[in-house]
ChimeraX commands (.cxc) that place a marker at each C-alpha (Angstrom):
marker #1 position 68.29,2.84,7.87 radius 0.5
marker #1 position 71.01,5.05,9.38 radius 0.5
marker #1 position 73.35,2.31,10.67 radius 0.5
marker #1 position 73.37,-1.33,9.64 radius 0.5
marker #1 position 74.71,-2.20,13.11 radius 0.5
marker #1 position 71.28,-1.34,14.47 radius 0.5
marker #1 position 69.60,-3.75,12.07 radius 0.5
marker #1 position 67.50,-6.42,13.77 radius 0.5
marker #1 position 66.46,-9.30,11.52 radius 0.5
marker #1 position 63.20,-9.62,13.44 radius 0.5
marker #1 position 62.35,-6.05,12.45 radius 0.5
marker #1 position 62.66,-6.99,8.79 radius 0.5
marker #1 position 60.44,-10.04,9.39 radius 0.5
marker #1 position 57.88,-7.76,11.03 radius 0.5
marker #1 position 58.05,-5.30,8.12 radius 0.5
marker #1 position 57.58,-8.15,5.65 radius 0.5
marker #1 position 54.53,-9.44,7.56 radius 0.5
marker #1 position 53.04,-5.94,7.84 radius 0.5
marker #1 position 53.48,-5.38,4.10 radius 0.5
marker #1 position 51.76,-8.69,3.39 radius 0.5
marker #1 position 48.89,-8.33,5.87 radius 0.5
marker #1 position 48.42,-4.50,6.06 radius 0.5
marker #1 position 47.12,-5.14,9.60 radius 0.5
marker #1 position 49.00,-5.28,12.94 radius 0.5
marker #1 position 46.81,-7.99,14.43 radius 0.5
marker #1 position 47.11,-10.33,11.44 radius 0.5
marker #1 position 50.84,-9.63,11.18 radius 0.5
marker #1 position 51.22,-10.53,14.86 radius 0.5
marker #1 position 49.37,-13.80,14.29 radius 0.5
marker #1 position 51.59,-14.60,11.31 radius 0.5
marker #1 position 54.72,-13.95,13.39 radius 0.5
marker #1 position 53.37,-15.74,16.48 radius 0.5
marker #1 position 53.82,-12.53,18.50 radius 0.5
marker #1 position 51.51,-10.28,20.50 radius 0.5
marker #1 position 49.93,-7.20,18.97 radius 0.5
marker #1 position 51.76,-4.81,21.33 radius 0.5
marker #1 position 55.08,-6.44,20.39 radius 0.5
marker #1 position 54.46,-5.87,16.67 radius 0.5
marker #1 position 53.29,-2.29,17.36 radius 0.5
marker #1 position 56.56,-1.70,19.18 radius 0.5
marker #1 position 58.53,-3.16,16.28 radius 0.5
marker #1 position 56.68,-0.88,13.88 radius 0.5
marker #1 position 57.67,2.11,16.00 radius 0.5
marker #1 position 61.33,1.02,15.82 radius 0.5
marker #1 position 61.05,0.51,12.06 radius 0.5
marker #1 position 59.68,4.04,11.67 radius 0.5
marker #1 position 62.61,5.45,13.63 radius 0.5
marker #1 position 65.14,3.36,11.69 radius 0.5
marker #1 position 63.83,4.32,8.24 radius 0.5
marker #1 position 62.78,7.84,9.25 radius 0.5
marker #1 position 59.43,7.26,7.58 radius 0.5
marker #1 position 55.92,6.42,8.91 radius 0.5
marker #1 position 55.88,3.35,6.59 radius 0.5
marker #1 position 52.12,2.87,7.14 radius 0.5
marker #1 position 49.26,5.34,7.50 radius 0.5
marker #1 position 45.66,4.75,8.40 radius 0.5
marker #1 position 43.17,4.19,5.58 radius 0.5
marker #1 position 39.50,3.30,5.25 radius 0.5
marker #1 position 40.33,-0.39,4.88 radius 0.5
marker #1 position 43.29,-0.64,7.24 radius 0.5
marker #1 position 46.94,0.28,7.01 radius 0.5
marker #1 position 48.16,1.88,3.79 radius 0.5
marker #1 position 51.90,1.53,3.03 radius 0.5
marker #1 position 53.82,4.67,2.18 radius 0.5
marker #1 position 55.87,4.98,-0.99 radius 0.5
marker #1 position 59.00,4.19,1.03 radius 0.5
marker #1 position 57.40,1.00,2.43 radius 0.5
marker #1 position 56.44,-0.16,-1.05 radius 0.5
marker #1 position 60.00,0.46,-2.24 radius 0.5
marker #1 position 61.23,-1.80,0.58 radius 0.5
marker #1 position 58.79,-4.67,-0.06 radius 0.5
marker #1 position 60.72,-6.63,-2.68 radius 0.5
marker #1 position 64.25,-6.02,-1.28 radius 0.5
marker #1 position 63.15,-7.05,2.21 radius 0.5
marker #1 position 61.58,-10.26,0.98 radius 0.5
marker #1 position 64.69,-10.96,-1.10 radius 0.5
marker #1 position 66.98,-10.43,1.90 radius 0.5
marker #1 position 64.87,-12.70,4.08 radius 0.5
marker #1 position 64.86,-15.35,1.34 radius 0.5
marker #1 position 68.63,-15.14,0.98 radius 0.5
marker #1 position 69.09,-15.51,4.74 radius 0.5
marker #1 position 66.75,-18.50,4.75 radius 0.5
marker #1 position 68.85,-20.07,1.99 radius 0.5
marker #1 position 72.01,-19.49,4.07 radius 0.5
marker #1 position 70.45,-21.46,6.89 radius 0.5
marker #1 position 69.55,-24.38,4.62 radius 0.5
marker #1 position 71.89,-27.37,4.38 radius 0.5
marker #1 position 74.60,-26.95,1.75 radius 0.5
marker #1 position 73.34,-29.99,-0.15 radius 0.5
marker #1 position 69.73,-30.58,-1.11 radius 0.5
marker #1 position 68.44,-34.15,-0.88 radius 0.5
marker #1 position 65.05,-34.54,-2.64 radius 0.5
marker #1 position 64.40,-37.86,-0.91 radius 0.5
marker #1 position 64.39,-36.23,2.55 radius 0.5
marker #1 position 63.19,-32.71,1.65 radius 0.5
marker #1 position 60.00,-31.36,3.20 radius 0.5
marker #1 position 58.53,-28.15,1.82 radius 0.5
marker #1 position 55.47,-26.81,-0.01 radius 0.5
marker #1 position 55.52,-25.30,-3.50 radius 0.5
marker #1 position 52.60,-23.16,-4.71 radius 0.5
marker #1 position 51.79,-23.47,-8.41 radius 0.5
marker #1 position 49.39,-21.27,-10.38 radius 0.5
marker #1 position 47.96,-23.10,-13.39 radius 0.5
marker #1 position 44.90,-23.41,-15.61 radius 0.5
marker #1 position 42.96,-26.67,-15.60 radius 0.5
marker #1 position 44.65,-27.51,-18.92 radius 0.5
marker #1 position 48.12,-27.21,-17.37 radius 0.5
marker #1 position 47.00,-29.09,-14.28 radius 0.5
marker #1 position 45.80,-32.00,-16.41 radius 0.5
marker #1 position 48.66,-32.06,-18.93 radius 0.5
marker #1 position 51.67,-31.13,-16.77 radius 0.5
marker #1 position 50.94,-31.49,-13.08 radius 0.5
marker #1 position 49.55,-35.02,-13.21 radius 0.5
marker #1 position 52.89,-36.31,-14.50 radius 0.5
marker #1 position 54.87,-33.92,-12.30 radius 0.5
marker #1 position 53.13,-35.23,-9.17 radius 0.5
marker #1 position 53.86,-38.81,-10.20 radius 0.5
marker #1 position 57.55,-37.92,-10.54 radius 0.5
marker #1 position 57.61,-36.10,-7.20 radius 0.5
marker #1 position 55.94,-38.97,-5.34 radius 0.5
marker #1 position 58.70,-41.27,-6.54 radius 0.5
marker #1 position 61.68,-38.96,-6.06 radius 0.5
marker #1 position 60.67,-36.44,-3.37 radius 0.5
marker #1 position 57.64,-37.71,-1.39 radius 0.5
marker #1 position 58.01,-34.93,1.20 radius 0.5
marker #1 position 57.25,-32.14,-1.26 radius 0.5
marker #1 position 53.68,-30.84,-1.18 radius 0.5
marker #1 position 52.09,-28.96,-4.10 radius 0.5
marker #1 position 49.38,-26.33,-3.59 radius 0.5
marker #1 position 47.46,-25.43,-6.76 radius 0.5
marker #1 position 46.14,-21.92,-7.35 radius 0.5
marker #1 position 44.28,-20.24,-10.23 radius 0.5
marker #1 position 46.41,-18.15,-12.58 radius 0.5
marker #1 position 43.86,-15.35,-12.81 radius 0.5
marker #1 position 43.85,-14.46,-9.12 radius 0.5
marker #1 position 44.76,-10.79,-9.50 radius 0.5
marker #1 position 48.21,-9.22,-9.38 radius 0.5
marker #1 position 50.44,-12.18,-10.24 radius 0.5
marker #1 position 53.73,-10.33,-9.70 radius 0.5
marker #1 position 52.52,-9.23,-6.29 radius 0.5
marker #1 position 51.52,-12.79,-5.42 radius 0.5
marker #1 position 55.02,-13.95,-6.38 radius 0.5
marker #1 position 56.62,-11.21,-4.29 radius 0.5
marker #1 position 54.49,-12.07,-1.25 radius 0.5
marker #1 position 55.35,-15.75,-1.56 radius 0.5
marker #1 position 51.78,-16.78,-2.38 radius 0.5
marker #1 position 52.93,-18.32,-5.69 radius 0.5
marker #1 position 56.29,-19.98,-6.44 radius 0.5
marker #1 position 55.70,-21.17,-10.00 radius 0.5
marker #1 position 53.15,-20.39,-12.73 radius 0.5
marker #1 position 52.32,-22.21,-15.95 radius 0.5
marker #1 position 51.38,-19.62,-18.57 radius 0.5
marker #1 position 51.66,-18.52,-22.19 radius 0.5
marker #1 position 54.09,-15.84,-23.43 radius 0.5
marker #1 position 51.17,-13.49,-24.04 radius 0.5
marker #1 position 50.01,-13.64,-20.41 radius 0.5
marker #1 position 53.37,-13.91,-18.59 radius 0.5
marker #1 position 54.46,-10.66,-16.86 radius 0.5
marker #1 position 57.73,-9.44,-18.43 radius 0.5
marker #1 position 59.38,-8.86,-15.03 radius 0.5
marker #1 position 59.35,-12.58,-14.21 radius 0.5
marker #1 position 61.79,-15.29,-15.23 radius 0.5
marker #1 position 60.56,-17.99,-17.60 radius 0.5
marker #1 position 61.45,-21.02,-19.70 radius 0.5
marker #1 position 59.60,-22.59,-22.60 radius 0.5
marker #1 position 58.11,-25.98,-21.78 radius 0.5
marker #1 position 56.56,-27.00,-25.12 radius 0.5
marker #1 position 54.51,-25.87,-28.11 radius 0.5
marker #1 position 50.93,-27.07,-28.35 radius 0.5
marker #1 position 48.62,-27.46,-31.35 radius 0.5
marker #1 position 44.86,-27.83,-31.65 radius 0.5
marker #1 position 42.98,-30.89,-32.88 radius 0.5
marker #1 position 39.35,-31.79,-33.46 radius 0.5
marker #1 position 38.05,-34.10,-30.71 radius 0.5
marker #1 position 34.97,-36.36,-30.84 radius 0.5
marker #1 position 33.84,-39.68,-29.39 radius 0.5
marker #1 position 35.44,-42.82,-30.81 radius 0.5
marker #1 position 32.19,-44.03,-32.40 radius 0.5
marker #1 position 31.08,-40.64,-33.74 radius 0.5
marker #1 position 29.42,-41.11,-37.16 radius 0.5
marker #1 position 31.61,-38.34,-38.63 radius 0.5
marker #1 position 34.90,-39.58,-37.22 radius 0.5
marker #1 position 37.55,-39.33,-39.99 radius 0.5
marker #1 position 39.00,-42.70,-40.92 radius 0.5
marker #1 position 42.76,-42.98,-41.40 radius 0.5
marker #1 position 45.70,-41.39,-39.64 radius 0.5
marker #1 position 45.80,-38.24,-41.78 radius 0.5
marker #1 position 42.07,-37.99,-42.56 radius 0.5
marker #1 position 40.16,-34.87,-41.53 radius 0.5
marker #1 position 36.62,-33.54,-41.57 radius 0.5
marker #1 position 35.51,-31.62,-44.64 radius 0.5
marker #1 position 35.28,-27.91,-43.86 radius 0.5
marker #1 position 31.54,-27.76,-44.55 radius 0.5
marker #1 position 30.85,-30.65,-42.19 radius 0.5
marker #1 position 33.20,-29.16,-39.58 radius 0.5
marker #1 position 31.15,-25.95,-39.63 radius 0.5
marker #1 position 27.76,-27.74,-39.61 radius 0.5
marker #1 position 28.42,-30.03,-36.64 radius 0.5
marker #1 position 27.61,-28.78,-33.14 radius 0.5
marker #1 position 30.70,-27.56,-31.26 radius 0.5
marker #1 position 31.51,-27.33,-27.57 radius 0.5
marker #1 position 33.86,-24.47,-26.67 radius 0.5
marker #1 position 35.91,-23.87,-23.52 radius 0.5
marker #1 position 35.50,-20.26,-22.35 radius 0.5
marker #1 position 37.50,-19.74,-19.11 radius 0.5
marker #1 position 35.64,-16.52,-18.29 radius 0.5
marker #1 position 32.28,-18.24,-18.83 radius 0.5
marker #1 position 29.58,-17.68,-21.42 radius 0.5
marker #1 position 31.80,-17.08,-24.42 radius 0.5
marker #1 position 30.91,-18.58,-27.81 radius 0.5
marker #1 position 33.86,-17.21,-29.77 radius 0.5
marker #1 position 37.47,-18.40,-29.77 radius 0.5
marker #1 position 40.62,-18.65,-31.84 radius 0.5
marker #1 position 38.92,-21.10,-34.23 radius 0.5
marker #1 position 36.12,-18.63,-34.90 radius 0.5
marker #1 position 38.63,-15.87,-35.62 radius 0.5
marker #1 position 40.20,-18.04,-38.34 radius 0.5
marker #1 position 36.80,-18.90,-39.79 radius 0.5
marker #1 position 35.81,-15.21,-39.80 radius 0.5
marker #1 position 38.76,-14.40,-42.04 radius 0.5
marker #1 position 37.53,-17.11,-44.42 radius 0.5
marker #1 position 33.97,-15.80,-44.37 radius 0.5
marker #1 position 32.76,-18.94,-42.54 radius 0.5
marker #1 position 31.07,-19.70,-39.23 radius 0.5
marker #1 position 30.74,-22.82,-37.10 radius 0.5
marker #1 position 27.84,-23.89,-34.88 radius 0.5
marker #1 position 29.00,-23.40,-31.27 radius 0.5
marker #1 position 26.11,-24.70,-29.18 radius 0.5
marker #1 position 27.78,-25.19,-25.78 radius 0.5
marker #1 position 30.17,-23.03,-23.76 radius 0.5
marker #1 position 31.89,-24.48,-20.67 radius 0.5
marker #1 position 34.36,-22.82,-18.29 radius 0.5
marker #1 position 36.91,-25.63,-18.18 radius 0.5
marker #1 position 38.10,-28.92,-19.65 radius 0.5
marker #1 position 36.99,-31.09,-16.71 radius 0.5
marker #1 position 33.45,-31.75,-18.00 radius 0.5
marker #1 position 34.32,-31.76,-21.71 radius 0.5
marker #1 position 35.23,-35.48,-22.15 radius 0.5
marker #1 position 31.91,-36.61,-20.70 radius 0.5
marker #1 position 29.99,-34.21,-22.93 radius 0.5
marker #1 position 31.79,-35.46,-26.04 radius 0.5
marker #1 position 31.35,-39.12,-25.09 radius 0.5
marker #1 position 27.61,-38.71,-24.56 radius 0.5
marker #1 position 26.76,-36.60,-27.63 radius 0.5
marker #1 position 27.60,-35.93,-31.27 radius 0.5
marker #1 position 29.23,-32.62,-30.35 radius 0.5
marker #1 position 32.83,-32.00,-31.38 radius 0.5
marker #1 position 35.42,-29.64,-29.90 radius 0.5
marker #1 position 38.67,-28.00,-30.93 radius 0.5
marker #1 position 41.06,-28.68,-28.04 radius 0.5
marker #1 position 44.83,-28.90,-27.32 radius 0.5
marker #1 position 46.31,-32.15,-28.60 radius 0.5
marker #1 position 48.07,-33.15,-25.37 radius 0.5
marker #1 position 44.78,-32.89,-23.53 radius 0.5
marker #1 position 42.91,-35.20,-25.91 radius 0.5
marker #1 position 45.47,-37.95,-25.32 radius 0.5
marker #1 position 44.28,-38.08,-21.71 radius 0.5
marker #1 position 40.59,-38.46,-22.61 radius 0.5
marker #1 position 39.34,-42.06,-22.70 radius 0.5
marker #1 position 36.96,-42.85,-25.55 radius 0.5
marker #1 position 37.86,-39.68,-27.46 radius 0.5
marker #1 position 39.52,-39.56,-30.89 radius 0.5
marker #1 position 41.28,-36.64,-32.54 radius 0.5
marker #1 position 42.01,-35.48,-36.07 radius 0.5
marker #1 position 43.70,-32.56,-37.78 radius 0.5
marker #1 position 41.40,-29.53,-38.21 radius 0.5
marker #1 position 40.41,-28.59,-41.78 radius 0.5
marker #1 position 41.70,-25.06,-41.11 radius 0.5
marker #1 position 45.02,-23.75,-39.82 radius 0.5
marker #1 position 44.40,-22.86,-36.16 radius 0.5
marker #1 position 47.30,-21.14,-34.37 radius 0.5
marker #1 position 48.61,-23.12,-31.42 radius 0.5
marker #1 position 50.27,-21.78,-28.30 radius 0.5
marker #1 position 53.42,-22.10,-26.20 radius 0.5
marker #1 position 53.45,-23.11,-22.55 radius 0.5
marker #1 position 55.97,-21.50,-20.18 radius 0.5
marker #1 position 57.15,-22.12,-16.65 radius 0.5
marker #1 position 57.32,-18.74,-14.90 radius 0.5
marker #1 position 58.96,-17.89,-11.59 radius 0.5
marker #1 position 60.32,-14.97,-9.56 radius 0.5
marker #1 position 63.86,-13.93,-8.69 radius 0.5
marker #1 position 62.91,-14.70,-5.08 radius 0.5
marker #1 position 63.20,-18.45,-5.71 radius 0.5
marker #1 position 65.57,-18.39,-8.68 radius 0.5
marker #1 position 68.64,-19.52,-6.71 radius 0.5
marker #1 position 66.86,-21.66,-4.13 radius 0.5
marker #1 position 68.25,-25.23,-4.64 radius 0.5
marker #1 position 64.87,-26.76,-3.75 radius 0.5
marker #1 position 63.02,-24.78,-6.40 radius 0.5
marker #1 position 65.82,-25.21,-8.91 radius 0.5
marker #1 position 65.54,-28.97,-8.52 radius 0.5
marker #1 position 61.74,-28.94,-8.79 radius 0.5
marker #1 position 61.83,-26.80,-11.94 radius 0.5
marker #1 position 64.34,-29.19,-13.49 radius 0.5
marker #1 position 62.00,-32.12,-12.80 radius 0.5
marker #1 position 59.22,-30.18,-14.50 radius 0.5
marker #1 position 61.42,-29.50,-17.53 radius 0.5
marker #1 position 62.20,-33.24,-17.76 radius 0.5
marker #1 position 58.51,-34.15,-17.47 radius 0.5
marker #1 position 57.54,-31.69,-20.20 radius 0.5
marker #1 position 60.34,-32.94,-22.44 radius 0.5
marker #1 position 58.92,-36.43,-22.04 radius 0.5
marker #1 position 55.45,-35.12,-22.90 radius 0.5
marker #1 position 56.80,-33.61,-26.11 radius 0.5
marker #1 position 58.46,-36.86,-27.20 radius 0.5
marker #1 position 55.34,-38.84,-26.37 radius 0.5
marker #1 position 53.14,-36.53,-28.45 radius 0.5
marker #1 position 55.38,-37.00,-31.48 radius 0.5
marker #1 position 55.41,-40.81,-31.19 radius 0.5
marker link #1:1,2 radius 0.2
marker link #1:2,3 radius 0.2
marker link #1:3,4 radius 0.2
marker link #1:4,5 radius 0.2
marker link #1:5,6 radius 0.2
marker link #1:6,7 radius 0.2
marker link #1:7,8 radius 0.2
marker link #1:8,9 radius 0.2
marker link #1:9,10 radius 0.2
marker link #1:10,11 radius 0.2
marker link #1:11,12 radius 0.2
marker link #1:12,13 radius 0.2
marker link #1:13,14 radius 0.2
marker link #1:14,15 radius 0.2
marker link #1:15,16 radius 0.2
marker link #1:16,17 radius 0.2
marker link #1:17,18 radius 0.2
marker link #1:18,19 radius 0.2
marker link #1:19,20 radius 0.2
marker link #1:20,21 radius 0.2
marker link #1:21,22 radius 0.2
marker link #1:22,23 radius 0.2
marker link #1:23,24 radius 0.2
marker link #1:24,25 radius 0.2
marker link #1:25,26 radius 0.2
marker link #1:26,27 radius 0.2
marker link #1:27,28 radius 0.2
marker link #1:28,29 radius 0.2
marker link #1:29,30 radius 0.2
marker link #1:30,31 radius 0.2
marker link #1:31,32 radius 0.2
marker link #1:32,33 radius 0.2
marker link #1:33,34 radius 0.2
marker link #1:34,35 radius 0.2
marker link #1:35,36 radius 0.2
marker link #1:36,37 radius 0.2
marker link #1:37,38 radius 0.2
marker link #1:38,39 radius 0.2
marker link #1:39,40 radius 0.2
marker link #1:40,41 radius 0.2
marker link #1:41,42 radius 0.2
marker link #1:42,43 radius 0.2
marker link #1:43,44 radius 0.2
marker link #1:44,45 radius 0.2
marker link #1:45,46 radius 0.2
marker link #1:46,47 radius 0.2
marker link #1:47,48 radius 0.2
marker link #1:48,49 radius 0.2
marker link #1:49,50 radius 0.2
marker link #1:50,51 radius 0.2
marker link #1:51,52 radius 0.2
marker link #1:52,53 radius 0.2
marker link #1:53,54 radius 0.2
marker link #1:54,55 radius 0.2
marker link #1:55,56 radius 0.2
marker link #1:56,57 radius 0.2
marker link #1:57,58 radius 0.2
marker link #1:58,59 radius 0.2
marker link #1:59,60 radius 0.2
marker link #1:60,61 radius 0.2
marker link #1:61,62 radius 0.2
marker link #1:62,63 radius 0.2
marker link #1:63,64 radius 0.2
marker link #1:64,65 radius 0.2
marker link #1:65,66 radius 0.2
marker link #1:66,67 radius 0.2
marker link #1:67,68 radius 0.2
marker link #1:68,69 radius 0.2
marker link #1:69,70 radius 0.2
marker link #1:70,71 radius 0.2
marker link #1:71,72 radius 0.2
marker link #1:72,73 radius 0.2
marker link #1:73,74 radius 0.2
marker link #1:74,75 radius 0.2
marker link #1:75,76 radius 0.2
marker link #1:76,77 radius 0.2
marker link #1:77,78 radius 0.2
marker link #1:78,79 radius 0.2
marker link #1:79,80 radius 0.2
marker link #1:80,81 radius 0.2
marker link #1:81,82 radius 0.2
marker link #1:82,83 radius 0.2
marker link #1:83,84 radius 0.2
marker link #1:84,85 radius 0.2
marker link #1:85,86 radius 0.2
marker link #1:86,87 radius 0.2
marker link #1:87,88 radius 0.2
marker link #1:88,89 radius 0.2
marker link #1:89,90 radius 0.2
marker link #1:90,91 radius 0.2
marker link #1:91,92 radius 0.2
marker link #1:92,93 radius 0.2
marker link #1:93,94 radius 0.2
marker link #1:94,95 radius 0.2
marker link #1:95,96 radius 0.2
marker link #1:96,97 radius 0.2
marker link #1:97,98 radius 0.2
marker link #1:98,99 radius 0.2
marker link #1:99,100 radius 0.2
marker link #1:100,101 radius 0.2
marker link #1:101,102 radius 0.2
marker link #1:102,103 radius 0.2
marker link #1:103,104 radius 0.2
marker link #1:104,105 radius 0.2
marker link #1:105,106 radius 0.2
marker link #1:106,107 radius 0.2
marker link #1:107,108 radius 0.2
marker link #1:108,109 radius 0.2
marker link #1:109,110 radius 0.2
marker link #1:110,111 radius 0.2
marker link #1:111,112 radius 0.2
marker link #1:112,113 radius 0.2
marker link #1:113,114 radius 0.2
marker link #1:114,115 radius 0.2
marker link #1:115,116 radius 0.2
marker link #1:116,117 radius 0.2
marker link #1:117,118 radius 0.2
marker link #1:118,119 radius 0.2
marker link #1:119,120 radius 0.2
marker link #1:120,121 radius 0.2
marker link #1:121,122 radius 0.2
marker link #1:122,123 radius 0.2
marker link #1:123,124 radius 0.2
marker link #1:124,125 radius 0.2
marker link #1:125,126 radius 0.2
marker link #1:126,127 radius 0.2
marker link #1:127,128 radius 0.2
marker link #1:128,129 radius 0.2
marker link #1:129,130 radius 0.2
marker link #1:130,131 radius 0.2
marker link #1:131,132 radius 0.2
marker link #1:132,133 radius 0.2
marker link #1:133,134 radius 0.2
marker link #1:134,135 radius 0.2
marker link #1:135,136 radius 0.2
marker link #1:136,137 radius 0.2
marker link #1:137,138 radius 0.2
marker link #1:138,139 radius 0.2
marker link #1:139,140 radius 0.2
marker link #1:140,141 radius 0.2
marker link #1:141,142 radius 0.2
marker link #1:142,143 radius 0.2
marker link #1:143,144 radius 0.2
marker link #1:144,145 radius 0.2
marker link #1:145,146 radius 0.2
marker link #1:146,147 radius 0.2
marker link #1:147,148 radius 0.2
marker link #1:148,149 radius 0.2
marker link #1:149,150 radius 0.2
marker link #1:150,151 radius 0.2
marker link #1:151,152 radius 0.2
marker link #1:152,153 radius 0.2
marker link #1:153,154 radius 0.2
marker link #1:154,155 radius 0.2
marker link #1:155,156 radius 0.2
marker link #1:156,157 radius 0.2
marker link #1:157,158 radius 0.2
marker link #1:158,159 radius 0.2
marker link #1:159,160 radius 0.2
marker link #1:160,161 radius 0.2
marker link #1:161,162 radius 0.2
marker link #1:162,163 radius 0.2
marker link #1:163,164 radius 0.2
marker link #1:164,165 radius 0.2
marker link #1:165,166 radius 0.2
marker link #1:166,167 radius 0.2
marker link #1:167,168 radius 0.2
marker link #1:168,169 radius 0.2
marker link #1:169,170 radius 0.2
marker link #1:170,171 radius 0.2
marker link #1:171,172 radius 0.2
marker link #1:172,173 radius 0.2
marker link #1:173,174 radius 0.2
marker link #1:174,175 radius 0.2
marker link #1:175,176 radius 0.2
marker link #1:176,177 radius 0.2
marker link #1:177,178 radius 0.2
marker link #1:178,179 radius 0.2
marker link #1:179,180 radius 0.2
marker link #1:180,181 radius 0.2
marker link #1:181,182 radius 0.2
marker link #1:182,183 radius 0.2
marker link #1:183,184 radius 0.2
marker link #1:184,185 radius 0.2
marker link #1:185,186 radius 0.2
marker link #1:186,187 radius 0.2
marker link #1:187,188 radius 0.2
marker link #1:188,189 radius 0.2
marker link #1:189,190 radius 0.2
marker link #1:190,191 radius 0.2
marker link #1:191,192 radius 0.2
marker link #1:192,193 radius 0.2
marker link #1:193,194 radius 0.2
marker link #1:194,195 radius 0.2
marker link #1:195,196 radius 0.2
marker link #1:196,197 radius 0.2
marker link #1:197,198 radius 0.2
marker link #1:198,199 radius 0.2
marker link #1:199,200 radius 0.2
marker link #1:200,201 radius 0.2
marker link #1:201,202 radius 0.2
marker link #1:202,203 radius 0.2
marker link #1:203,204 radius 0.2
marker link #1:204,205 radius 0.2
marker link #1:205,206 radius 0.2
marker link #1:206,207 radius 0.2
marker link #1:207,208 radius 0.2
marker link #1:208,209 radius 0.2
marker link #1:209,210 radius 0.2
marker link #1:210,211 radius 0.2
marker link #1:211,212 radius 0.2
marker link #1:212,213 radius 0.2
marker link #1:213,214 radius 0.2
marker link #1:214,215 radius 0.2
marker link #1:215,216 radius 0.2
marker link #1:216,217 radius 0.2
marker link #1:217,218 radius 0.2
marker link #1:218,219 radius 0.2
marker link #1:219,220 radius 0.2
marker link #1:220,221 radius 0.2
marker link #1:221,222 radius 0.2
marker link #1:222,223 radius 0.2
marker link #1:223,224 radius 0.2
marker link #1:224,225 radius 0.2
marker link #1:225,226 radius 0.2
marker link #1:226,227 radius 0.2
marker link #1:227,228 radius 0.2
marker link #1:228,229 radius 0.2
marker link #1:229,230 radius 0.2
marker link #1:230,231 radius 0.2
marker link #1:231,232 radius 0.2
marker link #1:232,233 radius 0.2
marker link #1:233,234 radius 0.2
marker link #1:234,235 radius 0.2
marker link #1:235,236 radius 0.2
marker link #1:236,237 radius 0.2
marker link #1:237,238 radius 0.2
marker link #1:238,239 radius 0.2
marker link #1:239,240 radius 0.2
marker link #1:240,241 radius 0.2
marker link #1:241,242 radius 0.2
marker link #1:242,243 radius 0.2
marker link #1:243,244 radius 0.2
marker link #1:244,245 radius 0.2
marker link #1:245,246 radius 0.2
marker link #1:246,247 radius 0.2
marker link #1:247,248 radius 0.2
marker link #1:248,249 radius 0.2
marker link #1:249,250 radius 0.2
marker link #1:250,251 radius 0.2
marker link #1:251,252 radius 0.2
marker link #1:252,253 radius 0.2
marker link #1:253,254 radius 0.2
marker link #1:254,255 radius 0.2
marker link #1:255,256 radius 0.2
marker link #1:256,257 radius 0.2
marker link #1:257,258 radius 0.2
marker link #1:258,259 radius 0.2
marker link #1:259,260 radius 0.2
marker link #1:260,261 radius 0.2
marker link #1:261,262 radius 0.2
marker link #1:262,263 radius 0.2
marker link #1:263,264 radius 0.2
marker link #1:264,265 radius 0.2
marker link #1:265,266 radius 0.2
marker link #1:266,267 radius 0.2
marker link #1:267,268 radius 0.2
marker link #1:268,269 radius 0.2
marker link #1:269,270 radius 0.2
marker link #1:270,271 radius 0.2
marker link #1:271,272 radius 0.2
marker link #1:272,273 radius 0.2
marker link #1:273,274 radius 0.2
marker link #1:274,275 radius 0.2
marker link #1:275,276 radius 0.2
marker link #1:276,277 radius 0.2
marker link #1:277,278 radius 0.2
marker link #1:278,279 radius 0.2
marker link #1:279,280 radius 0.2
marker link #1:280,281 radius 0.2
marker link #1:281,282 radius 0.2
marker link #1:282,283 radius 0.2
marker link #1:283,284 radius 0.2
marker link #1:284,285 radius 0.2
marker link #1:285,286 radius 0.2
marker link #1:286,287 radius 0.2
marker link #1:287,288 radius 0.2
marker link #1:288,289 radius 0.2
marker link #1:289,290 radius 0.2
marker link #1:290,291 radius 0.2
marker link #1:291,292 radius 0.2
marker link #1:292,293 radius 0.2
marker link #1:293,294 radius 0.2
marker link #1:294,295 radius 0.2
marker link #1:295,296 radius 0.2
marker link #1:296,297 radius 0.2
marker link #1:297,298 radius 0.2
marker link #1:298,299 radius 0.2
marker link #1:299,300 radius 0.2
marker link #1:300,301 radius 0.2
marker link #1:301,302 radius 0.2
marker link #1:302,303 radius 0.2
marker link #1:303,304 radius 0.2
marker link #1:304,305 radius 0.2
marker link #1:305,306 radius 0.2
marker link #1:306,307 radius 0.2
marker link #1:307,308 radius 0.2
marker link #1:308,309 radius 0.2
view
């Protein structure tokens, strides 16, 4: 842009909407403007940046390299200006905003249930919208404001995002309370032979998988287990375990939320995992999001203490 004195904030808002929507009509709807008005703003943007910014493609408008370079800085500038217009002090009790969280069903059950309970008590005006983690380009979703916070593992978290460790998780063997093979005693465990012989249920997020981290450990020992059921999530698993003699290797914090289900230490050393909170620079300094993340950190710290008790 040749002269900052010619900068119109509404032009940046229009550019941001066009980059998100890649369509003049949808951008106009998002901005509550007419299509001719947004077309005129695009013409002014092209003059200001001396670049076409968008060209026609088979599926709509295709941003130029220059437009893509502007995407993150423009959204950052708009976010900073929005923060300037916010009250100097943030009061959770009177705050009203929506936070979008990407999480697996495990994280939803283990973290978000307690987080929502804390928010209802301390900030009843905050709404939470849940999204799947595996919805495509996560960094892009953060940049476009589609996601504000993600609950992930270090292996899956994009390196360009900010993060903080929430807790470490370990695996246990889960079965119904009155299962005939339930180990008796706090430190008792199934014998390895029996562990391999019993029918297992396995959670395969992608669907149809019968091989997991447990099987990788058994492979190295020259052993195999009998995985007879593969499900895509943890929601149905408690009912399956309660109504059958199947067992499952599942995260310990999850089992503690299953009624009628007991857990024991596996007879093999199964690597656990770490859960992270992940966010973008776009919301890093926002006092609302800073406060919400701190509440999450407190909730997860409580979960860790409770697991050790």
